[in-house]
N, C-alpha and C positions, 0 to 999 in steps of 0.2 A: 717027395712035392705034396702029396695028402695033407700032410702034417701041417707043413707051411701054408695051404690053405685051407685049414680048418682055423690055422690062429688068425691069418686074415680078417677072417669073416667075426671070430671075437670084436677084433679090433674095429670094424664098424658098427657096432653095438655102443664101443665104448667112449668112439668119437664123433660130437655131434656139432660140429662147427656149421658144416655144410655149404660153403662158400664154394667156388668155383675151382680154385684151388685145391680142397679138399678132396672136390666129385672125381676131380680128373686126376689126381694123384693116385686115389684108390683105384679106380678104372686102371690105370697103369700097373700099378703093384699085383693086382687079381689079372690080368693079362699077361705077366709078366716081361712088360714093355721097360724101356729103362728110361726113367725120370728126365737122366741128363741129355740125352739124345730129341733132339729138337724136332725130327720126325713124328717120331713116337707121343709127343707131347701135344704136338696137333692132333693128330689122326685122335687122341685121346677127348682132345676139347671140342671135336666134332663129334665124336660118338654119346659123348654125354649130352650136348646141344643137340643130339639126334634124340636122345632118350627125353629129355625133357619137352619139346617141343610136338610131340608124339602123345604123350601123354596130355598135354596141357589141352591136344586138339583131337580126342579120341570120341567126341560127342557128348559124353558123363557132364552131369550137369554138378562140377566141383563146386566145393562153396570157397575152396581158395581161391578163386576165381568170380565171384560175385561179389559186389561194392558196392556202397552207395556213396553217394557226392552230389555235391552242388552249384550248379553255375550261374552265370547272368547272362542273359539276352537282352540286347540293346534295342532303343525305338529305333522299328521301321526296319528289323531286319528280321526273316523270316525265316532262312536254309543256314543252317552251319552244318558244316563238314564235322565227321569224327576226329579227325586229325586236330583241326582248330579248337573242339574242345579240351581233348586230349591233352592238349601244349599248354593250353592255360590252364588246367589241374596239373601237369606235370607226369598223366600218369600214362597208361595204352588201353586202348578200350579195344576190344574186338568185334561185340555187339550192346546196343541198347536194349533194354525191355521194356524201359516205360518212364514215364516223365509226372512230376508232380508239380503244382505253382503251390511253391512254400513261401513266397513272398507276403509279407504284411499287406500289404494294401494289396494284393490279390486274393488272399484266403487261401483257401486250400483245398485243393480236388487233383485228381489223377486224370489227367489228360487220355483222351480218347482216342484208341488208335485206327488209322486209315491208312489201306495202300494208297501208294501214291497218286497211281491214274485215276483212283476213285476221288482223292483229294483236287486234284485238277478239274475233272471232270461236275464236281459240288463248286466249287470256285467261280468256274466257266472261266479257267485263266492257268497259262504255262508260265507265265511272270509272277512278278508279285500281286496279289490280289488287294483290291484299294483299300479293304473293308477293314478296320485296328480294330485292337482292344485287349482284353486277358484271352490267352490262348488258350482254347479246348480242346483243341485235337492237334495231333501229330502223327508223320505219315515218316516214314523210313525208306530208302532208297540210295544206293552205291555208294553206300557207307558217307550219307549226310541225314537229315532232317526235315523237315520243313514244319512249320506252327503257322498255325489258325485261327483266331484271326492274327493277322501283323501286329507284333507288340505296340501299342500304344506308349510305351514307356518301359525303362528299365525293371525286368520282373526274373527274382530269383529261383532257378526250376531245381526242383530235385532229380537226380536219377538214380535209375537201379541199373545197371551195367556187367558187363562181363569183362575181365581185363584179358588182352590180347599177350599172350606169352611170346618172347623176342628171344635171340640167341644170346646167352652171357659172353662178355669177353676179356674183362678185367676180371682179375684174381679173386679181388675182393665181391665180386659180383655174385648174388644169392637170387636160387628161383624161387618164384612165390609158393612154391611148395611148402607146406609146414616142415619145419624142420626135423620132425620125428622121422618123417616120411620121403626124407630127400637122397639118403644112400640107400634105402630098403626099396627104390623104386629106379634110382636111376644109373647107382652101380652095376649092378645086374645086369642090365640091357649095356651097358657103353659096354662092358665085359665079354658078355656073348656076340655084341658085332666086333672087338677086333681080335677075339678069338676066331670067328668064322673069317674074318681076312686072311688072318695069317696061313690059312688051310692045311690038310693031313687030319689025320682020322683023330689022331689024340684032342688035337686040337677044337675040332669039329664037338667031339665028345663033350668038353670040359664047357664048351660055348654052352648046347644046348642045355646043362645046367645050370647054367646061371640062368639061361634064359627061364628055365622053368621056377629059379627061384623069383625072377620077376613076372612074372606068370602068378603065381601065387601074393607077393605083397601086393602086384595091380588088385586083385581081388578084393582082399583083406580092407586095403586102399579107397575102394570103390564102397565099400560096407562104411566103413567111417567116414568118409571124406564126400559123399555126394548125396547127402541127405535132404538137396534141392529136387531130388529127382520127381516130387510131387510140390511144385509151388503153388504159396497160399494167395500169390501177388495174382491179381488180374489185368491182362491187357487192355481190358475193356471194360467200362463199366456194365452191369448188370441189363440187358437188355438191346446191348449196342448191336447195332448190324450194319453191313458196306455199306448201306447208304447213308447210316450216321444220323445220330439222335436229333442232331440239327434239322435235318428234315421230316423225320419220323412225327416230331411232338408238332411239328406248325408255329412253335413259339418261340422259336430262336432263344438264346441263352438264358 
């Protein structure tokens, strides 16, 4: 069995397709399951998805989750949900970091960030505010954003955001992870989970070895792919305070 296991690990380095079928097949082979058994396949799929969502949700600022995009805001509409923006862009959104004004008619600047309660207090409104114009402030709450002032025409906003990883379903689905790291991170974790489910001291020991492989790969992956640990983007302009510069400078925009 040790020889077969070593041969399998060599195969990991040689095959780099990294789609869902490739990943759960490797997890099946690595944990000595049967690829023709529907129950084993279902458990392997579940284990690979668990590994994928775990790695994505560790709190590390993974480069492969950070993206930029543009979307259009409409005249008279100041509140947008993450899901609505994501649907329009055919993407997934876990968190919006910052917004910029990218429209030619509006020029270019970074919208100031303000908490939702502070923006409500600032505008003296819990509903749409009457003031309209080019958005200068945004706030976030419960997976939605609010812009202020309310757009008085359609504007293009730039968005720097973090993708939201979701379960893979189709065999051809691919994780957001770079292809070079998919097998190294997801398969050992999945194998460890499957072996520990099997029970028995031999399986437990082998599962621990796979988990050690995952831990090592995770440390290396963090070094290689979490270079955004010290982002250069500022979510608020220099000198911004919770009260907002609109009030602080006393001169409007």
